[in-house]
N, C-alpha and C positions, 0 to 999 in steps of 0.2 A: 179695631179696624185699622189702626195705624202700624200694629204689627205685620197684618195680611198683607198690607200694600209693600211692605219692606220686604217680606218673603216672597212675594211674586218680582219684585225689582231683581234680588239676588239669583232667584232660580233663572230670568232672563238673561243676565250677565253669565251665569254658569254656562247655558246653552251656546251664549254667543261666544263663549270663550273654547268650548269644545268644538264648535262648528269651525273657529278659526284655525285650531291648531290642527284639525282633520286637513283644511284647506292647504295649511303649510306643509304639513307631512305628504302630502299628494304632490305638492310643487317641488319638493326635495327630493322626492323617488323619481320624478321624472329627470331631475337634474343629475343626481348621483347613480343612477342605475344602468345608464347608457353605457356603451362599449367606447369609454374615451380613449382606452390605452390598447384599441382592437389592433392585431397583427395578422394579416392575413399569411397561411402559409407557404401560398405561392410567391411570397414576396419576401420571404426570410431565408437565409443561407444557415442551416443548422451544423455550428460546428461541434465537431465530437472530440478533437484533442488540440493541445496546444504545444507548440515546441518553440524552444527558446534557445539561440546559440547567440556566441558573439559575433560583431559584425564583422564580417570577413574583411570589408574595406577600413575598418577601423574609425570612420567618421562618426558614427554611433555607438552607443553602449551596447544594443543587443540586435539581432533578427529574429523576429518573430513568424514562426510559419503555422498556418491554421489548416487542419483537415475538415473538409466541407463534405457533407453526404450528399448525393446526386440521386433524390427521389425517383425521379422519372426512369434511371437507370436500375436501380434496385428493383422496382417494380416491374420493368420488362424482363429483368432475368427471373424473377420468381415465376412469371407466367409462363415464359416462352424457354426460358434456361439461355439466352440469347441476349446479352446486353453489352452496353459499355462499362467502363469502372464505375465502382460503386460510389467512390470518392473523388475529391479533386483537393487540390492544396492552393493556398495563395502566401506568399510570402514578402515581409516589408521588414524594413529597419526603422529604429527610434531610439531615444534613449529613453523611454518608457514602454510597458506594454500596451498601455491605454492610447498613446500617441499612433505606435505602429497599428494597432486596429483601426483607428480613424483614417490613418493613411493608406488604409487597404480597400476603402471606399472608391478609389479611383480605379480599382483593379475588378471589382464584382458589381454585378446588376441588382444583389439583393443584399439586405442590411443582416449582418452577422447576428447570430442568434446563439447565447452560451449557455442557457437553462438545461441543454442536453449535453454539454460537454464532460466526458467520462475522466478524461486523461492530461496531467502536464508532463510533457517530455522535455528535460533539461539536457542539455549537452555537457558532454564531461568538460571542455574547457569552461564554459559559463559555470557550471556549479562549483569549479574551483575558485571563481571568483565571489561565489555567495549567492545563495538560493534565497534567503528570506526578503528580499525586495521585490522578487518574484511573484510572491504569495500574497503581496499587501493588496493588490487589485482583487484577488480571488475573495479575501476575506471582507473587504471592504464594499464591494459590487452586490447588491441582492440579485441580481441576474445569474450570477455564476454561482454554483453549489460549492460548499466547503467540502463535501465528501467525495470528491474527485481524487483519484489516486495520482500519485508522482513517482516518476521512473528516472532514472539516471542512463545516458546513453554512454557505452565503453568503447573508446576507439573509434568514435564516428560522430557526426553531428545530428541533432535531434531531426533536422530536415530531411535527412536521408531515411531516417525510420519511418517519419510519417509518409514517404514518397513510395514506400514500399508495397508491393502488390503481394496478398496472401491467398492461398489456397482453401483452407478450411473454412475461413470465413470471409464473405465478399466485402464486408467493411474491416480494413486492416487493424484499426484500433481495437476492435470488438476482439479480434483473436490475440492481440497483446495483453489485453484486459484479463481474458479469460487463461491465458497462460500462467499468469501470478497467480489466479486463484487455484487453478488445478495443482501447481507445484506447490502451493501453501498446503493444501489439502491432502497431497499425497506423498510429498516428499520432504518438503521443510526446508530448502538451502534459500528461498526466498519468501518473504511476505509483503502483503499491499502495506501501504503506508500512505493515509491521506492527508490533504492538507490542513484539517482541522486539528488533527495530530501532530502535525508539526508545529503548529501554533502553541498547542498544549505543553510541548515539550520544555517552550522556553520559561514555564512557568517555575515555580519553586523546585529546588532540588538539582537545579542546571543538569538536566539530562541533555546529552548531544543527540543529535541526529542521524538516523541511520534508515536509507532508502535501496528499493531493490535497483540492479541494473540489468542492461539488456544489451546485445550486440547484434548483428547480422554477420550469419554463416552463409559463404558463398561469394557469388559475384555480385558485389554491391552496384555495380554499373547496370546490371539486367535487371536488378530487384525492382525497379520502377515500372518495367514496362509489362504488358499482356502475355509476352512468351514466358514469363516467370510463373506466371499461374496455367501455362498451358503445356507445360512440360513435367516429367515424372523422372526424378525429383526435381522440384523447383531449383532455379539457379540461386535462389538467395532466401533464406527464412529468418524471422527473427528467433532468436536463443537467450534465454536467461542466463545473466552470469551470477553474480554473488552479492551479498549486501556491502553497499559503498558506506563509508563511515567520513562524517563530518565534524569538523570543530567550529562553533559560533557561525554555523552556517555555511562554511566553506568546506569542499572536498578535500578529504587528506589521503583515503586509501581505500582499496577495495579489499574484502576478506576473503581468504582461502575457501573452498567449498565445506571443507571440514568444520572451518571456523564460523562460516556463514549459517550453518547449519547448529552449530553451537548457540549462535545468537538466538536462533528461533527458540531453541529450549528456553534460554533464559527469559526471553519475551513472552513465554508461554503460548507460544504459535503455532506449536507442533500439533496437529489432528492427526495425522498418520504419517509413517515413514516407514523404512526399511533400514534395519542395523544387519550387516554383513559381521560374521564372526568365524573365526577358523573353528575346526572342529575340535571337539575336547579331548580326544585322545589318537587322533590319526590325522593324516593330511585331507585336504579337502575345506570346503566353506558350507556353512549353513546360513540361511536368512529368517529373520525375525521379523514380523510386521507389528510395527507399535499401533494398537487400536485405540489407545486412549493415553492421555499424559496428564498430571496435574502437576503444578509448581509453587511454593511457598516460600516466602521470605521471612526470617525472622532476624531481627537485629537486636544484638546482646552486646554488653562492654565486657571488655578485660579487665584486669586488675589495674592496670592505668586509666581506666574511663574512655578507652578509646573503643571504636564500634569494631563488631566483628557481623559480618554478614552470613548468616546460616540458608543455604539452599536447599530444600528438600524436595526432590522430583520423586513421583510415583508414576511407574508405568505399568500398562497392561497391553501384553502382545501375545501372539501365538507363531507356531513355528510353520513357515510356510513352504520351504526347500530346504532339501538335505543332501549334500554332494559328498557325504562323509560314509566310509564304509562302516558297518557294525555298530550304528547308532541306533538305539533302542529307545524312542521316545516315548513309549507307554510306560517305562519306569519312572517313576516320580522323582529319583533322586538325579536322572539326567535332566528332566525338565528342571528342578532347581540349580543345576549346574549352569543350565543354559540360560536361566535367568541371570544368575551371578554375572555370568560373562557379559550378557546385555547391559547390565547396570554398569560395569566397569569401562565398555565401550562408550557409552553416553557421557558417563563421568570424565572419561579422556577428552572428548569432543568440548564440554562444557569447561574445562580446565584450561585446553588450549585457547578457547576463546577469550577467557579472562585474562591469560596471559598476554594475548596480542593486545588488548585494549588497555590492560592495567599497567603491564609494563615496558611495551614497545612504542604505542602510539599513546599511552596517558590519556586517554580519552574517555569520560564516563557515558559510555554509549549503552550502558546495562541498566540505568534506571537507579542506582545505588544510593546515589545522593537524595531522590526522592523518597526511598524506603526509610533513611535515615530522619530525614524531615518529618515523615510521617510517625514513625515508631519510636523514635528518640529526638524529641525536638529540643530538648535540652543540649545533647551533643551537637545536634545542626548549628545552634547558635553560635557554636565555638568554632564549628570548622567550616560553615558554609560560607566565609568572606574568603577563605582562601582553599576551597575544595579542589580546584584544579591540580594545586599542589599536594593536597592531603591525599587524594584519590588514589595514587599508586601505592601508598602504603598502607591501605586498608586491607584487613585480612579476612580470609573467607573459608569456610566449611561447607563442603558439598556432600549432600547424603542422597544416594540413589538407590531406589529398590523396584526390582523388576517383578511382575507376575504374569507367569506363562500359563495360559488359559485354555490353549488348546495346540493340537499338531496335525490337523485335517482328519481324514478319515483313514489314514495308514499308520502302522506303528514303527516297525522296522524299516529302515532304509532300504530300497532297492539296489543300492550301489553296494558291492562286494568288493 
């Protein structure tokens, strides 16, 4: 009898505990499921790009420019084709980015919202003082994505670029972003670098940073007006330059176009490009389109135990244009000859880039330190502490092989 009473009492306690737990869960759902961090879109100013320059007055460390989308104008233009500018910009100074952002609240009626930011633009003079302090806020703040692209302006301020109006895209920063992507996919003199990649380079291997650069071609004074988008051709347009090289986060130099594409080869960023060659046995030029490429690094040691970097490049391409008389690309020997010429041209670009970075600038923007760290950790333990002095003397071997897989639907050249 006593056992039955004890069981009934335990069942009642379990039932009460379950009811209490359900009531507590319901209360918590009411509390935590509300929109406590609700932000209305019509109260936000969506920032698409950040531009950082030196403070022209010299009173503070930097000048920040933000490009903010105007949704009402974008909507009006999409419906009727007539509307105001799709974006506006705000500029403020401060000793830090966060300070400048908060000071902008005196100029805008909307809270700046950074979750859709696509690009960080750094002025050339600011880049020479150092870029790493500028990405700390982006890495630290959860409201800003770390996959935003970084670009350097050349011969102008970041503010000028963010105030430029463009024709192909109503939102200027979208056009700049797409220019980088198109160039990387089709020609390869520049490639996109994101904030998270910048911070990753600071790890083991002591790889130095590289960033794409951009300039304005034309009349900069007219570039910020509507007249720029209403004229053919426009008075000013954004044009990609070449890759910029940094040492410890400070801009050192800009590569030449040939060196810049050589860097893209070495970073395995070439998706497609064109290689211009002299005709094998006559005057004129022919064009080989690279359709695929792969690069592999192998670190080996010489007799003294010092590292040798072996770079193996494999290219697949096709002949797209022939301005040579009497060239018959239906002949396999001719295709093999053109393949060899392509390999030599690419090897020359790569070697020119290595010479510039290793002998002239003495900056490991190639990632060789990282390769040694990963493949030969024992060697890296001996060289790593003095890598900047060791890097210029590291030997390399370049092997390049090209396979020509097509020449279009015509065999002999039409040029006679």
